[in-house]
C-alpha positions, -999 to +999 in steps of 0.1 A: -225+207+435-261+214+430-257+249+437-227+251+410-250+232+384-277+258+390-254+288+383-234+270+352-271+266+339-285+298+347-314+279+364-330+304+389-354+278+400-332+252+410-307+280+423-330+293+447-348+259+456-310+249+468-304+281+486-337+275+506-325+241+516-292+254+526-268+282+521-237+264+533-207+268+509-223+301+493-191+319+494-166+287+489-142+289+460-144+261+433-116+238+427-094+262+410-097+291+437-107+313+413-142+320+415-173+317+439-207+312+429-212+349+430-179+353+405-195+324+382-229+343+378-215+378+374-192+366+347-223+351+328-240+386+336-268+365+351-285+392+374-315+371+387-285+345+400-267+375+412-297+388+432-305+352+446-269+348+458-266+383+474-299+375+490-287+343+505-254+360+521-228+359+492-198+381+499-201+410+475-163+416+478-148+385+483-115+381+460-101+352+443-064+344+446-055+371+421-076+395+440-107+394+416-137+405+430-172+400+416-174+438+405-141+433+386-157+404+367-189+422+359-169+454+349-144+432+327-174+418+308-193+448+304-226+435+323-240+468+334-271+456+353-249+434+375-223+462+381-251+483+390-268+457+415-233+451+429-229+484+438-263+493+451-255+465+477-221+482+485-197+465+466-163+482+468-161+502+434-121+507+438-109+475+454-082+461+427-067+429+421-031+420+429-017+438+400-038+471+409-067+465+381-097+483+394-132+477+379-129+513+362-095+505+348-107+472+334-140+488+317-117+514+302-093+486+288-123+468+270-139+501+262-173+493+282-185+530+283-217+524+299-198+508+326-171+536+328-197+563+331-216+544+359-187+539+381-175+575+374-208+589+385-209+568+416-177+579+429-151+557+414-114+570+415-108+579+380-069+584+383-062+552+404-034+533+388-021+499+383+012+489+401+029+501+367+012+536+371-011+532+341-044+548+349-080+544+332-074+569+309-040+558+299-053+525+290-081+537+272-057+555+249-036+528+246-063+507+231-077+534+213-111+538+231-120+576+220-153+575+236-142+561+268-112+586+270-133+616+261-158+607+289-126+603+314-112+637+303-144+659+307-152+641+340-116+651+354-091+624+347-055+637+347-046+636+310-011+639+315-006+613+343+024+591+334+031+555+341+064+546+364+084+546+330+071+581+324+050+573+295+020+597+293-015+587+274-004+610+244+027+591+244+012+556+242-013+570+219+011+583+195+030+550+198+001+531+187-011+552+160-046+562+174-048+592+153-084+604+168-072+599+204-040+620+195-059+647+180-085+648+209-058+650+238-041+676+217-073+697+215-078+692+253-044+707+263-022+674+268+016+682+272+027+674+233+061+676+246+060+655+278+085+626+275+092+593+293+121+585+316+141+578+282+134+614+266+111+600+242+083+624+234+049+618+215+065+631+182+096+609+186+078+578+192+053+584+163+080+590+139+100+559+149+068+538+141+062+558+108+028+570+120+026+598+093-008+611+103+001+611+141+033+631+131+016+654+109-011+660+138+014+665+166+034+691+140+003+709+135-004+713+172+027+728+177+051+698+191+087+704+192+102+688+161+137+689+176+132+674+208+155+646+214+157+616+235+184+611+262+208+601+236+200+626+213+179+610+190+155+634+171+124+626+153+142+632+121+170+609+130+148+580+139+126+585+108+157+585+085+171+553+103+140+536+101+135+550+061+101+565+068+102+585+039+067+601+041+077+610+078+111+622+069+095+647+043+068+658+066+094+668+094+116+684+069+087+706+056+078+715+092+112+729+098+131+701+115+168+707+120+186+683+094+218+689+109+212+682+147+232+650+155+231+626+183+255+621+208+277+601+185+280+630+161+255+614+136+232+633+118+198+621+099+219+623+064+246+601+080+225+574+092+203+572+060+235+573+036+253+545+063+221+524+056+213+529+021+182+545+022+185+564-011+151+581-014+157+596+022+187+608+014+176+628-017+151+644+005+174+654+032+196+666+004+167+686-007+170+671-043+133+659-044 
């Protein structure tokens, strides 16, 4: 208990004094089973405490029931000096928790660029994915962390690696409306028409969400305006159905096929008429 009190208070004198008396229990988990003393010190970014605990024999890679190591905790919180110290003492840079989260993944998820840079330069696997297939680059795209994404791309991460459902970084960035990320991926040569397992392309998801700037960007970079999902839903059809007037106008101006129907034979004009989207109907009919 004295050791835990010292860690919670970040009292280095009390910690070193108690460790000098005995190191028994230095690797024990707390009552929740979620953290050791080293986990506690890393979560606070308390470098002195981390140093003292490692010197006393704390296990740098001991994981909680959920698989969280001290390095994962430090990376999650962006505590670069602690990350550096743990790695200098041989912590496993790629050890993942129970759902496949690595230190690099969690740092990318939270936008901790200095931690991402450090882990990459020290050999962390840039493409190691979660159980669902999401990579550090994918999660940076999902969260809109442009600087992290740029760093990963320029250091060899796979910009088209998809999740198990087939979603690429560009698909998820388009879905979430992260225009700077979409622009960057397009300029770096990401596959603009690579679809998920249901056939949804970056342009299709952007049209569905009504993200006009993203739609414009993808069209400018040559995305296929008529590529349909497995049910033959096109970007124009989904935009018309959702009454995204500006997106409909953009796609029409870009030359999208207004007559292309889905598997049920429904065209963009049909669906807009059925749903009473009068402004969309006028655009599709070329009246405005």
